[in-house]
Structures are given as structure tokens and as C-alpha cells.
SEFIKE-355429 format. One record per residue: residue in one letter; residue number from 1; x, z, y of N, C-alpha, C, O in turn. Coordinates in Angstrom, 3 decimals, decimal comma. Layout:
BEGIN
TILO/A/NUM/X/Z/Y/X/Z/Y/X/Z/Y/X/Z/Y
...
***
This chain:
BEGIN
TILO/G/1/-36,780/-2,482/8,554/-36,132/-1,803/10,294/-35,297/-1,141/10,438/-35,344/-0,481/9,401
TILO/P/2/-34,511/-0,790/10,972/-33,265/-0,635/11,508/-32,691/0,788/10,267/-33,178/1,866/9,927
TILO/T/3/-31,575/0,104/9,955/-30,806/1,588/9,743/-29,907/2,788/10,528/-29,790/2,295/11,650
TILO/S/4/-29,545/3,462/10,544/-28,425/4,655/11,108/-27,865/5,542/10,508/-28,348/6,451/9,832
TILO/C/5/-26,491/5,218/10,817/-26,041/6,452/9,755/-24,851/6,935/10,989/-24,414/5,944/11,574
TILO/C/6/-24,461/7,807/11,313/-23,019/8,517/11,563/-22,270/9,132/10,629/-22,650/9,506/9,519
TILO/G/7/-20,693/9,272/11,328/-20,009/9,644/10,563/-18,456/10,152/11,372/-18,725/10,651/12,464
TILO/D/8/-17,392/10,141/11,173/-15,829/10,588/11,333/-15,336/9,554/11,458/-15,891/8,635/10,856
TILO/L/9/-14,385/9,303/12,086/-13,822/7,726/12,407/-12,426/8,180/11,614/-11,649/7,224/11,599
TILO/N/10/-11,981/9,138/11,075/-11,321/9,547/9,867/-11,188/9,575/9,108/-10,135/9,856/8,535
TILO/S/11/-13,093/9,049/8,286/-13,318/9,174/6,966/-13,284/7,499/6,366/-13,119/6,329/6,713
TILO/D/12/-13,642/8,591/4,941/-14,206/7,002/4,523/-16,103/7,514/4,228/-16,769/8,549/4,208
TILO/A/13/-16,369/5,592/3,990/-17,731/5,866/3,405/-18,098/4,724/2,448/-17,645/3,579/2,467
TILO/T/14/-18,950/5,216/1,659/-19,607/4,668/0,872/-20,296/3,706/0,689/-20,192/3,959/-0,511
TILO/M/15/-20,943/2,784/0,706/-22,026/1,310/0,746/-22,557/1,180/-0,594/-21,789/0,582/-1,347
TILO/A/16/-23,810/1,620/-1,190/-24,787/1,011/-2,176/-24,913/-0,147/-2,178/-24,815/-0,876/-1,191
TILO/Y/17/-25,125/-0,441/-3,184/-26,104/-1,937/-2,807/-26,612/-2,535/-4,331/-25,815/-2,786/-5,235
TILO/D/18/-28,041/-2,706/-4,434/-28,996/-3,174/-5,776/-29,846/-4,286/-4,953/-30,531/-4,004/-3,969
TILO/L/19/-29,746/-5,211/-5,337/-30,156/-6,408/-5,203/-30,121/-7,213/-6,502/-29,268/-7,491/-7,345
TILO/E/20/-31,649/-7,512/-6,263/-31,876/-8,637/-7,903/-32,778/-9,867/-6,454/-33,622/-9,758/-5,564
TILO/T/21/-31,708/-11,127/-7,167/-32,203/-12,331/-6,465/-32,719/-13,223/-7,143/-32,661/-12,821/-8,306
TILO/D/22/-33,571/-14,982/-7,089/-34,084/-15,544/-7,755/-32,637/-16,630/-8,450/-32,553/-17,485/-9,332
TILO/Q/23/-31,737/-16,032/-7,529/-30,517/-16,958/-8,545/-29,622/-16,037/-8,527/-29,580/-14,988/-7,883
TILO/F/24/-28,438/-16,784/-9,758/-27,665/-16,750/-9,708/-25,908/-16,270/-8,743/-24,926/-17,011/-8,707
TILO/P/25/-26,048/-14,349/-7,843/-25,113/-14,966/-7,237/-23,543/-14,973/-7,782/-23,238/-14,444/-8,851
TILO/T/26/-22,696/-15,560/-7,015/-21,795/-16,136/-6,910/-20,868/-15,777/-6,132/-21,301/-14,973/-5,306
TILO/S/27/-20,024/-15,950/-6,037/-18,499/-16,232/-4,638/-19,226/-17,094/-3,358/-19,158/-16,861/-2,151
TILO/A/28/-19,767/-17,906/-3,901/-20,047/-18,893/-2,453/-21,393/-17,960/-1,746/-21,676/-18,081/-0,554
TILO/W/29/-21,918/-17,314/-2,395/-22,751/-16,409/-1,342/-22,045/-16,021/-0,133/-20,826/-15,860/-0,194
TILO/R/30/-22,791/-15,820/1,168/-21,528/-14,943/1,691/-22,645/-13,743/2,349/-23,868/-13,663/2,237
TILO/A/31/-21,152/-12,430/3,436/-22,426/-11,983/3,910/-21,712/-11,798/5,423/-20,751/-11,190/5,894
TILO/H/32/-23,080/-12,957/6,029/-22,387/-12,665/7,751/-23,015/-12,336/8,163/-24,225/-12,545/8,076
TILO/I/33/-21,945/-11,111/9,328/-21,591/-9,952/10,089/-21,474/-10,249/11,759/-20,583/-10,903/12,300
TILO/K/34/-22,371/-9,729/12,277/-22,192/-9,796/14,014/-22,762/-8,532/14,307/-23,736/-7,825/14,046
TILO/A/35/-21,516/-8,574/15,096/-21,469/-6,680/15,835/-21,555/-7,158/16,814/-21,212/-8,327/16,991
TILO/K/36/-22,381/-5,866/18,404/-21,821/-5,259/18,978/-21,280/-3,704/19,294/-21,972/-2,692/19,186
TILO/L/37/-19,972/-3,753/19,681/-19,578/-2,505/19,619/-19,865/-1,911/21,341/-20,375/-2,436/22,331
TILO/F/38/-19,424/-0,950/21,146/-19,686/0,100/22,502/-18,781/1,457/22,143/-18,889/1,959/21,025
TILO/A/39/-17,992/1,959/23,020/-17,566/2,880/23,666/-18,350/3,894/24,536/-18,996/3,620/25,548
TILO/K/40/-18,099/5,730/23,683/-19,384/6,307/24,926/-18,214/6,903/25,825/-17,414/7,828/25,691
TILO/I/41/-18,508/5,851/26,904/-17,488/6,670/28,457/-18,532/6,669/29,175/-18,987/5,528/29,261
TILO/F/42/-19,154/7,473/29,762/-20,076/7,674/30,272/-21,292/7,060/30,399/-21,863/6,535/31,355
TILO/G/43/-21,632/7,258/29,034/-23,134/6,648/28,378/-22,099/5,598/27,248/-20,948/5,966/27,016
TILO/W/44/-22,460/4,746/26,830/-22,487/3,915/25,929/-22,490/2,331/26,848/-23,416/1,633/27,261
TILO/Q/45/-20,947/2,189/26,916/-20,569/1,116/27,780/-20,072/-0,133/26,278/-19,423/0,269/25,312
TILO/H/46/-20,573/-1,658/26,428/-19,941/-2,305/25,443/-18,723/-3,071/26,029/-18,388/-3,727/27,015
TILO/V/47/-18,235/-2,578/24,783/-16,625/-2,655/24,354/-16,031/-4,573/23,875/-14,991/-5,161/24,173
TILO/G/48/-16,945/-4,920/23,259/-16,437/-6,066/22,468/-17,345/-6,463/21,339/-18,262/-5,647/21,250
TILO/D/49/-17,455/-7,814/20,078/-18,128/-8,140/19,631/-17,364/-8,309/18,072/-16,183/-8,652/18,119
TILO/V/50/-17,699/-8,187/17,315/-16,556/-9,284/15,906/-17,764/-9,952/15,914/-18,728/-9,630/16,609
TILO/E/51/-17,711/-10,991/15,054/-18,002/-11,650/14,098/-17,586/-12,110/13,198/-16,452/-12,538/13,409
TILO/M/52/-18,000/-12,295/12,026/-17,214/-12,885/10,722/-18,397/-12,781/8,745/-19,493/-12,299/8,459
TILO/S/53/-17,550/-13,367/8,113/-18,360/-14,140/7,673/-17,495/-13,703/5,727/-16,266/-13,771/5,714
TILO/C/54/-17,967/-13,444/4,805/-17,557/-13,316/3,571/-18,193/-13,268/2,662/-19,364/-12,970/2,896
TILO/A/55/-17,812/-13,522/1,148/-17,809/-13,797/-0,255/-18,537/-12,199/-0,331/-18,113/-11,170/0,196
TILO/I/56/-19,708/-12,375/-1,130/-20,818/-11,019/-1,509/-19,675/-10,264/-2,418/-19,528/-9,045/-2,334
TILO/C/57/-18,793/-11,161/-3,382/-18,035/-10,938/-4,987/-16,485/-11,950/-5,021/-15,920/-12,796/-4,328
TILO/G/58/-16,366/-11,495/-5,811/-15,261/-11,859/-6,212/-14,001/-12,911/-5,685/-13,483/-13,811/-6,345
TILO/E/59/-13,676/-12,485/-4,245/-12,604/-12,329/-3,398/-12,945/-11,335/-2,142/-13,985/-10,927/-1,627
TILO/P/60/-11,181/-11,105/-1,849/-11,110/-10,081/-0,695/-12,020/-10,630/0,450/-12,232/-11,841/0,508
TILO/C/61/-12,643/-9,646/1,496/-12,609/-9,537/3,139/-11,786/-9,252/3,862/-10,966/-8,336/3,915
TILO/H/62/-12,195/-10,720/4,901/-10,700/-9,681/5,269/-11,439/-9,731/7,383/-11,965/-10,582/8,101
TILO/I/63/-10,848/-7,737/7,586/-12,214/-8,069/8,334/-11,158/-8,221/9,784/-10,089/-7,625/9,920
TILO/P/64/-11,663/-9,000/10,601/-10,240/-8,984/11,515/-10,265/-8,045/12,415/-11,236/-7,306/12,576
TILO/D/65/-8,434/-7,943/13,562/-8,492/-7,360/14,243/-9,694/-6,303/15,100/-10,755/-6,754/14,666
TILO/I/66/-10,007/-5,317/15,935/-11,192/-4,738/16,790/-10,810/-3,986/17,548/-10,361/-2,882/17,242
TILO/H/67/-10,940/-4,567/19,058/-10,682/-4,448/20,186/-12,084/-2,901/20,727/-13,315/-2,931/20,737
TILO/V/68/-11,072/-1,749/21,095/-12,714/-0,945/21,502/-11,783/-0,360/22,830/-10,798/0,338/22,586
TILO/S/69/-12,115/-0,651/24,085/-11,976/0,073/24,989/-10,008/-0,612/25,078/-9,631/-1,783/25,119
TILO/V/70/-9,194/0,629/25,080/-8,047/-0,051/25,468/-7,314/0,138/24,043/-6,093/0,141/23,886
TILO/V/71/-8,288/0,295/23,031/-6,601/0,477/21,910/-7,516/-0,678/20,753/-8,682/-1,055/20,633
TILO/T/72/-6,195/-0,930/20,050/-6,957/-1,886/18,595/-6,486/-1,429/17,370/-5,329/-1,113/17,093
TILO/V/73/-7,867/-1,414/16,371/-7,906/-1,343/15,557/-7,630/-2,558/14,287/-8,397/-3,452/13,928
TILO/A/74/-6,077/-2,179/13,713/-5,797/-3,892/13,425/-6,758/-4,104/11,750/-7,387/-3,378/10,981
TILO/G/75/-6,442/-5,273/11,830/-7,431/-5,390/10,759/-6,815/-5,496/9,541/-5,600/-5,504/9,345
TILO/R/76/-8,164/-5,620/8,289/-7,903/-5,256/6,906/-8,113/-5,402/5,819/-9,256/-4,979/5,649
TILO/D/77/-7,670/-5,797/4,787/-8,771/-6,649/3,521/-9,698/-6,048/2,861/-9,055/-5,282/2,143
TILO/I/78/-11,099/-5,852/2,569/-11,135/-5,497/2,203/-11,498/-5,579/0,478/-11,616/-6,734/0,071
TILO/E/79/-11,700/-4,390/-0,651/-11,858/-5,648/-1,367/-13,158/-5,503/-1,866/-13,811/-4,472/-2,030
TILO/M/80/-13,518/-6,965/-2,140/-15,134/-6,557/-2,494/-15,283/-6,660/-4,568/-14,570/-6,737/-5,569
TILO/P/81/-16,577/-6,597/-4,193/-16,552/-6,081/-5,614/-16,929/-7,178/-6,316/-17,388/-8,155/-5,725
TILO/D/82/-16,724/-7,141/-8,177/-16,720/-8,336/-9,473/-17,519/-9,260/-9,189/-18,557/-8,626/-9,379
TILO/C/83/-17,832/-10,188/-8,906/-19,294/-11,075/-9,241/-19,953/-10,380/-10,396/-19,111/-9,707/-10,990
TILO/P/84/-21,166/-10,291/-10,944/-21,962/-10,256/-12,072/-21,921/-10,788/-13,603/-22,213/-11,984/-13,576
TILO/A/85/-21,831/-10,632/-14,078/-21,513/-11,728/-15,066/-23,054/-12,664/-15,544/-24,228/-12,585/-15,182
TILO/Q/86/-22,448/-13,374/-16,343/-24,381/-14,268/-16,754/-25,487/-13,333/-16,758/-26,516/-13,220/-16,092
TILO/E/87/-24,801/-12,514/-17,992/-25,912/-12,099/-19,045/-26,281/-10,754/-18,038/-26,899/-9,787/-18,484
TILO/D/88/-25,885/-10,824/-16,845/-26,571/-8,993/-15,594/-27,278/-10,139/-15,156/-27,670/-9,742/-14,059
TILO/G/89/-27,738/-11,385/-15,287/-29,159/-12,440/-15,027/-27,927/-12,457/-13,750/-26,714/-12,533/-13,557
TILO/N/90/-29,934/-12,256/-12,726/-29,817/-11,516/-11,652/-29,569/-11,022/-10,510/-29,480/-11,508/-9,382
TILO/K/91/-29,433/-9,658/-11,068/-29,068/-8,581/-10,443/-27,985/-8,435/-10,328/-27,129/-8,892/-11,085
TILO/F/92/-27,722/-7,495/-8,959/-26,004/-7,073/-8,236/-26,269/-6,344/-7,824/-26,970/-6,314/-6,813
TILO/L/93/-25,760/-5,267/-8,515/-25,543/-3,540/-7,770/-24,140/-3,231/-8,187/-23,411/-3,725/-9,048
TILO/G/94/-23,977/-2,242/-7,297/-23,013/-0,757/-7,881/-22,437/-0,219/-6,190/-23,273/0,088/-5,340
TILO/T/95/-21,204/-0,180/-5,950/-20,978/0,655/-4,779/-19,916/-0,038/-3,834/-19,147/-0,533/-4,657
TILO/L/96/-19,522/-0,298/-2,816/-18,482/-0,880/-1,873/-17,686/-0,006/-1,285/-17,799/-0,237/-0,081
TILO/A/97/-16,742/1,106/-1,486/-16,174/1,616/-0,407/-15,392/0,945/0,995/-15,028/-0,216/1,182
TILO/L/98/-15,316/1,824/1,650/-15,193/1,033/2,934/-13,869/2,282/3,697/-14,085/3,492/3,751
TILO/M/99/-12,691/1,681/4,160/-11,922/2,599/4,390/-11,555/2,872/5,474/-10,360/2,630/5,646
TILO/L/100/-12,371/3,521/6,796/-12,420/3,972/8,071/-10,735/4,419/8,514/-9,851/5,076/7,963
TILO/P/101/-10,851/3,725/9,711/-9,440/4,176/10,286/-9,011/5,771/10,113/-9,535/6,836/10,441
TILO/K/102/-7,380/5,259/9,203/-6,737/6,662/8,991/-6,064/7,040/10,485/-5,699/6,085/11,170
TILO/G/103/-5,901/8,293/10,971/-4,702/8,505/12,325/-5,449/8,089/13,421/-4,819/7,983/14,474
TILO/L/104/-6,595/7,836/13,436/-7,364/7,328/15,212/-7,532/8,273/15,641/-8,215/9,173/15,152
TILO/S/105/-6,869/8,292/16,791/-6,959/9,634/17,936/-8,224/8,587/19,098/-7,945/7,514/19,634
TILO/L/106/-9,187/9,125/19,171/-9,985/8,610/20,179/-10,361/9,806/20,966/-10,669/10,903/20,501
TILO/P/107/-10,305/9,490/22,131/-11,365/10,336/23,630/-12,684/9,941/23,476/-13,241/9,561/24,506
TILO/T/108/-13,453/9,933/22,236/-14,887/9,229/22,565/-15,689/8,567/21,467/-15,666/7,361/21,713
TILO/S/109/-16,210/8,741/20,647/-16,925/7,537/20,218/-16,973/6,713/20,047/-16,112/6,092/20,672
TILO/V/110/-17,839/5,852/19,184/-17,320/4,752/19,147/-19,233/4,303/18,248/-19,638/4,660/17,142
TILO/K/111/-19,933/3,457/19,300/-20,781/2,451/18,030/-20,831/1,412/17,659/-19,961/0,649/18,079
TILO/G/112/-21,655/0,983/16,892/-21,337/-0,802/16,209/-23,154/-0,901/15,831/-23,754/-0,363/14,901
TILO/D/113/-23,440/-1,371/16,412/-25,050/-2,324/16,492/-24,541/-3,707/15,195/-23,491/-4,346/15,265
TILO/A/114/-25,403/-3,841/14,323/-24,741/-4,974/13,315/-25,851/-5,134/12,837/-26,708/-4,375/12,386
TILO/A/115/-25,705/-6,846/13,059/-27,093/-7,643/12,215/-25,898/-8,102/11,309/-24,732/-8,196/11,693
TILO/I/116/-26,651/-8,540/9,268/-25,856/-8,372/8,432/-27,121/-9,126/7,521/-28,123/-8,488/7,197
TILO/Q/117/-26,892/-10,794/7,104/-27,575/-11,059/6,378/-26,431/-11,530/4,966/-25,217/-11,595/4,778
TILO/L/118/-27,680/-11,779/4,211/-26,743/-12,355/3,097/-27,610/-13,623/2,353/-28,663/-13,495/1,727
TILO/L/119/-26,963/-14,708/2,571/-26,991/-16,112/2,514/-25,973/-17,084/0,756/-24,835/-17,107/0,286
TILO/R/120/-27,079/-17,571/0,496/-27,389/-18,313/-0,492/-25,759/-20,016/-0,208/-25,804/-20,758/0,772
TILO/P/121/-24,913/-20,110/-1,048/-24,572/-21,714/-0,121/-25,130/-22,642/0,002/-24,617/-23,707/-0,342
TILO/D/122/-26,459/-22,581/0,568/-26,827/-23,348/1,538/-27,219/-22,824/2,552/-27,912/-23,487/3,325
TILO/A/123/-26,916/-21,592/2,817/-27,192/-20,984/4,179/-28,634/-20,636/4,624/-28,917/-20,449/5,808
TILO/S/124/-29,832/-20,533/3,270/-30,783/-20,069/3,414/-31,013/-18,505/3,034/-30,778/-18,369/1,833
TILO/V/125/-31,449/-17,090/3,735/-30,553/-16,190/4,067/-31,826/-15,495/2,572/-32,962/-15,923/2,364
TILO/V/126/-31,320/-14,704/2,022/-31,810/-14,131/0,990/-31,918/-12,165/1,404/-32,670/-11,428/0,765
TILO/A/127/-31,141/-11,728/2,391/-31,000/-10,354/2,667/-31,026/-10,391/3,789/-30,534/-11,488/4,053
TILO/S/128/-31,475/-9,544/5,380/-31,500/-9,194/6,342/-31,184/-7,705/6,089/-31,786/-7,075/5,221
TILO/L/129/-29,878/-6,953/7,147/-29,788/-5,405/7,521/-29,579/-5,568/8,957/-28,650/-6,137/9,531
TILO/D/130/-30,767/-4,875/9,520/-29,644/-4,046/10,822/-29,001/-2,940/10,628/-29,041/-2,250/9,610
TILO/L/131/-28,387/-2,744/11,608/-28,042/-1,317/11,145/-26,703/-1,193/12,132/-25,700/-1,881/12,320
TILO/T/132/-27,264/0,137/12,690/-25,847/1,135/13,714/-25,999/2,532/13,425/-26,825/3,442/13,355
TILO/A/133/-24,211/2,107/13,230/-23,294/3,413/12,674/-22,979/3,989/14,409/-23,342/3,450/15,455
TILO/V/134/-22,298/5,071/14,243/-21,874/6,109/15,504/-20,231/7,020/14,456/-20,267/7,908/13,604
TILO/L/135/-19,300/6,438/14,922/-18,344/6,855/14,482/-17,562/8,479/15,943/-17,034/8,663/17,039
TILO/Q/136/-17,873/8,858/15,239/-16,859/10,269/16,421/-15,541/10,564/15,722/-15,320/10,608/14,512
TILO/S/137/-14,516/10,803/16,984/-13,854/11,628/16,936/-13,343/12,368/17,032/-12,560/12,697/16,141
***
């Protein structure tokens, strides 16, 4: 089922992950994210979409510029974790720091509804997650 979370626009978040798969994860594995963005302006109003794909490990992930209402949040790179060592087998666990925009002053709250898929190199789905996040200024 869907997962929801809330936070402050000027804070940081940490995501924990623990995945055991039938194959050894490498940087060829991708996380594909499709998100719809909303701003609370007399109710939730759709203000844009983001679609991106990143390696799950071993190389930085580039987040594109995000446009919310009349504000543009500059894109950035997130350091993805190292790929697991072969001796760790098919287990991939750890945490990922998500640095949210600093010094952003919005007169509203923003919400993102995201569909996230973890894909093998052949594009078969390993795992999927629906996530809703609300950030308040």
C-alpha cells in the first residue's frame, strides 16, 4: 500500500532501505521515479510533474529543476550509496540522505505523489513503492 510522510521544507530527510534480491545489484540497476507535484492554493492544485531515472548505487543521481507554482527549485546531485560488495551477496541495505531545499520561503505547502520502481538492467521490476510526501513551509 501507499506510504506517506510529512516534513519541513527547510529540513533534511533520511531514507532507510533493506532489500534482498535474487540477483547481485549493480550500478546497472535503476530507480525510476514518476511524481506529480501539488501546491496548496485554495486546496491542492497540480503544479507540475517530474520523471527521472538513476542508478541505485555507485554513481550520483541528478534531480532535475523542479517547478512548483512560481518557484523553481534548482536541480542537484544526490550521492547514491556504494554498490554492495560481492561477498555481501544479494543484500542491499543502508541509508540515503535526502537534502531538502534550504532557505526556501513558500507561502504554501507542497505535496508529491510518487511511483518508484526498482528495475534490473533488463527493465524487469524488482520492487515498487507508491509514496506521498507533504512538505510545509
